[in-house]
N, C-alpha and C positions, 0 to 999 in steps of 0.2 A: 368506435376504431376511428383515429383520425386519418385523414387524406395522407398519403406519400408524395412527398416529393423527392425526387432524386435528382441530386447534382452530381456532376461527372468532372467537375474542376473547380477551383479557386473561384473563376468569374461566374460560374452556375451557384456556387454557393452566395456570393454576393447577390446576386440578383434574386434568388430566393428570400434573403432577407430583407430586402429592400422591398419586394413585394407583400411580405408579411407585414412588415412595418405601414406600407401603404394602406394595407385592408384592414389593419388592425387586429391580426390575428398573431397568437404565439405558437413557436416552432418547439419540438422535441428534437432534439439533435441527437443521432445516434450515428453509430458505423456499422458494427455487426451485432449489436444489441446485448453484449455479453455483461455490461453492467447496468442494465435497467435496471436490476431487483434492489440496487442500491440508492440510497436518498428516499427523499420522500416521493410517493405517487405521481406521475406525471398526470398531470390536467391541463394539455394544451389540445390548439386546434388541429395543427399539423404536425407530418413529422418529416422532418428532413434527412433523407439518406446519403450518408457518405461512404457507402460502401465500394462506390467505385473508386475512391480516392487510395488507390493501393499501390504500394510498390516503394523501393528502395531509390532513392535519387543520387545519394552519394556514399560511396563508403570508402575511405582512405585508410587503410590497416596502418600503414606508417606514420600517418597523422593521428591516429586514435579517435577517430570521428566518423559518425554515420548519421544521415538525413533519411528520414522515410516519411510518405505521405500517411496521414492520420489513421487510415483503415487497412494500413499494411499489418499481415499477422504478425503479434511479436515472434509466434513459433518460428517464421521464416528467419527473421531477423537474427536471433538466438542461434539458429543453425550456422547461419553466414559467418556470424562472430566464430563460433566455434570451431568453422573449418579455418580459421585465422589464428587460433589459440588466445581469442578474446571473448570479453562477456559483458553485461550489462551489470557494471558492479554493485547497483543496489538492490538486485535479488528482487523483481517484480514479481508480486504475489499473484498467483491463479487463483481466483476466488471460483471460477466457475463450477467446480464439485460441491463446494460451500453453499453455492446460489443455486442448486439442482441443476445446471449446464453442464456442458462437456468441459472437460480439461483441454489446456491450450489452444482455446478458440478465441483467446484477447487479441486484442489489436495494440497498436504503438499509442494512438489517439487515448483508447481507453486508459491505458496505464498512466500517461500524462494528467489526464483527467483528475483520476482519482486520487494520483499521489500516494498509493499504498507500498512502502517498500517492505523490505523481508529483513532477515537476520542480520546482514551485514550492514545495515543501518547504522549501528553505532561505531562503525570503523570507516565508512564509506560515504555516509549521507543518505538522503532521499532522493527520488526521482529528481526533482525539482534543481538539486545540486549539481547534476550532469547534464540539464539543460542549457546548451550553447546557443539555440536560437529557435526562432518560430515565426511559422507564416500563419495569418489567421484571417479571420473576417469578424469585427467588432459588429453589436447590435445596433448600430446605425446604416450596417452594409457596407463599410469601408472597409476594403484590403488593406492588411498592414504585414510588416516584416519588422523583428525585433532581435538583438543578436547578430550573431555570425555562425562560421563553419569553423573556425578555430579560435582557441581561447585568446589570441592576443588582438583581434578584429570585433569582440565583443564589447560593443561600448553603448552609453546611452541608457536608457532607463530599462531595468532587468525585468522584462515584462514576462520571460517565459517562469521565471519563480513565481509571479503573482497569479497565472493563469494555471500552473500545475495545482491540482488537488481544487480547482473552482467547479469542477463537475460541470463544465461547460456552460455556467453561467455569466459569463464575462466575455467570452469570444468563442469562435468555432475556429479550433487549431486544423490547418489542412496541411500543414508540413510541421515536423520536430526534427531540429538537430540535435544529437546526444553526444556527449564523451564517454567512450568505450575503453576499456581497459584492460591489461593482459590477465589471461585466466590463473590461477595459481596451478602450478604443475601438481601439487598434492596437498592432501590436507589431512588431521587427525583430531578426532574429537575426545577430551577425557569425560570419561562418565565418573561422577564423585555421589554416593549417597549421602545424604542429609537428615538429621533427625527431625526438622521443623522447618518451616516457613522462616522463623527468624534465623535460622542456621543456614537456609539457603541465601537469604539476603547477605548475610556477612560473607559466605564464601564467593558470592558474585561480585562483591565489591573489592575483596581481595585480588581478586583477580582482574579485574579492569583497572584495578589501581597497580598494578604490577608491570614490568617492562614484556609482559609477555606477547603483546600485540594480538589478544583475542579478537577473533573477527563472528564469533559467536556466543552467544551466554544467555541459557534458558534456565527455568525452574520446571520441574515436571512431576507434579506430583503422583503419588504411586498409581491410580487408576487410569491416568493418561500415560505416563510412561508405558504402561504394560501394552499398548496399542502403536505404539510405536516401533518402525524397523530399526533392530538392533540391539533393543532393550526388553525384549519378552522377559517377564518374571521380574523385571525391575522394579523396585520400592521409588519410594521418592528421590529424585537426583537432580543435579546439576549438571549442566552439558555444555561443555567450553570447547570452542572449534579454533585449530592453529592452522594457518595457510601459508605456503611460501615453498622454499626449496627444502630438499630433504634435510639438512645438517641443521637450517635454523629453527625447523618445526620439531626435529628430535631436543634440541637446546630447550627449546621454547617448552616442551612438553614435561622434562625433567626439573624446571623452575616450578611449574605447574604443580607437580606433586609435591615437591619441597613446601608450596603454599598450603596446599588442601589435605597432604596425607598421603600415605601410599597404598589408599582401599580402592584407588579409582581404576576402572578399566579402559581401553583404548580402542578407539575405534578407527579402524583405517580408511582409507580416501574413499571407496566405493560406498561401503555402509556408512561413511560419517556423509557424503551426499546425499544419500537416501532419508538420513533422518532430517537433515537440515531442510532437505525440499520438504518434507512432512509437515513440520514445523512452519515453513514457511506460508504452506497452501491450507493451513487449518485442518490438516488430515483428520486429528481424532474427533471434530466436530461434523464430518461429513457425512452424508448418509442419514442423516436424522431428522428429516423432513423439514418443518418450518420451528422449530425448536430455536428461540431467540437466539441469538449471540452477540455478544457485545464487542468490541474492540476500546480497550481503555488506557491512553496514557496518562503515566504519573510519574513522580521521582521515584528512579530504579528500587532505593532502599525502603520505600514503602510497598512496592507490587508484591511480594509473595504473602507477607501479612494481609493486605489488603485483597488479593484474591481468594485467602483462608477464610476472611471474613464474608466475603459476598457468598460463596458457595456453602457458608452454615447457615446464613440468613435466608438464603433464597433456593437452595439446593443446586443441582446440575455440576459442572466440572469447570474448571480452568485451569490454566497454565501460562506462565511468563516468559516472552523474550525481551530482546534488548536490554540483558543485565539485571530485569524485572520492572523497567520501565515501559513496558507492555504488556499488558493482561487481554488473554483470549478467553471470554467467559460464555459457557453455552448454559442455557437456564434449562430446567425441566419440562417447559412448555411453550405455548407459543406467546403468552405474556410477557411484555419486555421489562417491567417494574423499572420505569426510568426513574422516578423517582427515588427509589429505593436505592439505585444502582448511583446516581450522583447526589445523594445525601452522604452516603459512604465515601463517595470520592472526593467532597468538597472539603475536610480538612486537611488534605494531603495537595492538593491542588492539581490540574491535569482536566483532560476531556473525556468522553466518552461518547461513542458513534455506535449506533445501534447497524449492524452490517446485514444480519438476517432477521427477518421476520415477515409474517403475512402482509399484504398490503394494506389491509383494515389496521394493524398495529403500528404501520408506518405513518399512516394518516392520523391515528389516534395522538403517538408519540413524538416527543421530538427526538429526531433521528440524530441529529448531530447536536453539539453542545450549544446550550441557548447563547445569544449573544445579548451582554447588557451595556448599557452605559455608552462609553466613548468609542467601545470596538463595534458594538450595533451600529453608531451612528457613523464610523468610519467605513464599515462595512456598505451600508447603506449608498454612501457617497461614490464609492469605486463602483459597485453597479452602476449607478445612474451615469455614472462618465463613459463605460462601454456601452451600456445597453439600456440608453433613459427609456426605450418604448417598454422594457422589460418583456422583448420578444422570446430571448432566448432561456430555455431550460425555467421558467419563472417557478418559483417555490420549490423546487429541487432540492435544496439545502435550508432556506428559512423561509415562512410563509412572509408573503407580500415582496420578496426579492428575488 
C-alpha cells in the first residue's frame, strides 16, 4: 500500500505534486475513492488524499451556476439543487453499487474525472458540456484557473472539456463550476413492446427523429426488462421519456403513440423516475460480483442488433440506452473477452470501455479503447504538456501515459 499524503487546500495539492516530482515519485489522486475500481489498476508510489477539499463555494440559483470543491459529496449538491427545483441535467451515473460499493457516495470531482453521463445525455449533453470553470493543479505543480462562473465570462482555452473524462491523468481538479438547470415538473415514459432488435432500432430512430423532444430512449430485452421497476413481467420493450409541463408532456405522448402504435403503457412521474434511475445506474447488473461489464458507444441504429450479437456470441445480458447508442453488456463470467467485443464493434465504429472487472483482468485487458496513429500521438503530447513527469495517475487510462 502506498504512503498517503493529505492535502487540505489547493496550495497543499501543488506542494505535494512538486515534492513528488522532485523525488521522482508518482501519485494516485483520489477524493473519497469511489472511482478507484475504474480504469487500469494503479501502480503508484504515493496516494494524494483530497477528501478534505469539500464544500460548495458558490450557488446562485437565479444564475443557474454552482461551484464546489472536488471532494464535495454529489448527494449534497443534488439535495441542494432539488431544494431550489434544479438539477444536474446530464444525470450523473452512480456506479457505487455496480462496483461493489455504497450508493450515493460519489463526489463532484469523481463525476467530473470520469465524465460518465446518464440517459439525458441524448438531449442535454455530457458532464463536460455543463462545466463552466475549473481550478486545478497541473503535473508540474502549477495551480491554474480556466473558464469562469457565468457563461458570458467563459473565455480562453476550454480546459474543463479537456480535463473531464481524463481520469485525473492531466491535472488535479480542486474546484469545478457547473451550469445547472430547472428540474422538469413532471415526466412520463411510454413503454412499447418490440418484436426484435431491428424493430427496436426502428422505433427508437422514429422517436428521436420526431418533434416529441424525447429525453430518454432505451431498448430493454426481455430478461433485463423484467428486473426493472415498473416493468415486471414485461417482454422486450423500448422506453421513451418525455419531460416538461403537463400539457406539453400529454401532447407529446399522444404524438409518440401515433408513431409507435397504441399498444404502449405509460409510466407516470414517480415510476418513470425510478425506471430511469435504475437504467442510469446499471441496476440490472448490480449484485453480480465481478462479472465483467462493458460500456460500449456506437451509432444508435447499430446498438440493438450489436447488443444481441454480443450476447449470442458471449452469453450474458445487455441493454441499450441513448436511443441505441450506448450498450451496457454484462458477461457471464470474469473474463472480459476484449478482443471479441472490439472485433464485433469495429465494423460499426465507436469505443468500448471495461467498467467492471477484477484487477487482474483490468491489468490484462485494454480497459479503454486502444489508441492508434495520430490519436495516440496527440494524446501523448497532451499528457506531456500538462504532466511531463508522468506524476499524475500514470497508466490509469493507457500504458506509458
